[in-house]
C-alpha positions as CSV (number, residue, x, y, z in Angstrom):
1,M,-38.1,-37.1,12.3
2,I,-35.4,-34.8,10.0
3,L,-35.1,-35.8,6.5
4,K,-31.4,-34.4,5.2
5,L,-31.3,-32.4,1.7
6,N,-27.6,-31.9,1.5
7,T,-27.3,-35.3,-1.3
8,T,-29.2,-36.7,-4.7
9,I,-32.7,-36.7,-5.2
10,A,-32.3,-40.5,-4.9
11,A,-30.7,-40.8,-1.4
12,I,-33.6,-38.2,-0.1
13,K,-36.0,-40.5,-1.7
14,V,-34.6,-43.5,-0.2
15,E,-34.6,-42.2,3.6
16,F,-38.3,-40.9,3.1
17,A,-39.6,-44.2,1.8
18,R,-37.2,-45.5,5.2
19,I,-39.7,-42.7,7.1
20,F,-43.2,-43.1,4.8
21,P,-42.8,-46.7,2.7
22,G,-46.9,-45.9,1.9
23,L,-45.7,-42.9,0.3
24,R,-43.2,-42.0,-2.8
25,L,-41.8,-38.4,-3.8
26,E,-40.5,-36.7,-6.7
27,F,-39.0,-33.7,-7.5
28,F,-39.4,-31.4,-10.4
29,S,-38.3,-27.6,-12.0
30,E,-41.1,-26.0,-11.5
31,A,-43.7,-26.0,-8.9
32,H,-47.1,-27.3,-9.1
33,D,-50.6,-25.6,-7.5
34,I,-51.8,-27.1,-4.2
35,G,-54.8,-29.7,-5.1
36,F,-53.0,-29.8,-8.9
37,G,-50.7,-32.7,-9.9
38,S,-46.9,-32.1,-11.7
39,S,-46.3,-32.9,-14.9
40,E,-44.2,-35.7,-15.9
41,E,-42.1,-33.9,-18.2
42,K,-40.6,-32.0,-15.7
43,K,-39.6,-34.1,-13.2
44,L,-35.6,-34.1,-12.3
45,S,-33.4,-36.9,-12.5
46,D,-32.7,-39.3,-9.2
47,Q,-29.1,-37.7,-10.0
48,T,-29.3,-34.5,-9.6
49,I,-27.5,-32.7,-6.0
50,F,-29.2,-30.5,-3.7
51,S,-27.5,-28.4,-0.6
52,A,-30.3,-27.2,1.4
53,G,-29.5,-29.0,4.7
54,S,-32.2,-30.1,6.4
55,I,-35.9,-30.2,6.8
56,S,-38.2,-31.6,10.0
57,I,-40.8,-34.2,8.5
58,N,-43.8,-33.6,11.2
59,P,-46.4,-36.9,10.3
60,Y,-49.4,-35.1,11.2
61,D,-48.5,-31.8,8.6
62,S,-51.0,-31.8,5.3
63,V,-49.3,-33.2,2.4
64,A,-49.6,-29.5,0.9
65,E,-47.9,-27.5,4.4
66,F,-45.3,-29.9,3.7
67,E,-44.5,-29.0,-0.1
68,Q,-44.4,-26.0,0.9
69,Q,-41.8,-26.6,3.4
70,M,-39.9,-28.3,0.8
71,K,-40.6,-25.5,-2.1
72,R,-39.3,-22.6,0.5
73,K,-36.1,-24.9,0.4
74,N,-36.4,-24.4,-3.8
75,M,-37.1,-28.3,-3.9
76,H,-40.2,-28.8,-5.7
77,I,-41.8,-32.1,-5.1
78,Q,-44.6,-34.0,-5.1
79,V,-46.1,-36.7,-2.6
80,Y,-46.9,-39.6,-4.6
81,R,-49.4,-42.5,-2.4
82,K,-49.0,-46.3,-3.4
83,S,-52.4,-47.8,-4.7
84,N,-52.0,-51.2,-5.2
85,D,-49.5,-51.4,-7.4
86,L,-49.6,-48.0,-8.8
87,W,-48.3,-44.5,-7.3
88,L,-51.3,-41.9,-7.4
89,Q,-50.3,-38.0,-6.9
90,T,-52.2,-36.8,-3.8
91,S,-53.0,-33.8,-5.3
92,K,-56.9,-34.0,-4.9
93,T,-55.7,-35.7,-0.8
94,D,-53.6,-32.4,-0.1
95,H,-55.0,-31.3,3.1
96,W,-54.6,-35.1,4.5
97,S,-51.7,-35.9,6.7
98,L,-48.4,-37.9,5.4
99,A,-49.2,-40.8,8.3
100,E,-53.3,-40.5,7.0
101,Q,-51.5,-40.8,3.7
102,N,-48.7,-43.5,4.6
103,R,-51.6,-45.2,6.4
104,K,-54.0,-45.5,3.6
105,G,-50.7,-46.2,1.2
106,I,-49.4,-49.4,3.5
107,N,-53.2,-50.5,4.0
108,S,-53.7,-51.0,0.1
109,T,-51.4,-53.5,-0.6
110,Q,-53.0,-55.5,2.0
111,E,-56.3,-55.6,1.2
């Protein structure tokens, strides 16, 4: 799967959610360490524009691997997973694959 990055944060989020409906992306002005969350004060506006081309997403890559790929494009992201009516940062489960996180997020609203 290819995620286009030459657009606004809002558009990237929509495309990512189309691929992974149980997950959400947030973008930050600085990176976070693996296994740690991101500070809400550092969140970027959805109107921020990037010119980073595109990135190939493998659903079997871990969240940590995906976040590192985005970091190499100078995009500091945090993946969130749906948990009933909440969105949780996946910092404690960064070793799970995107597909596994997505499945857990989708199933949380169906339980």
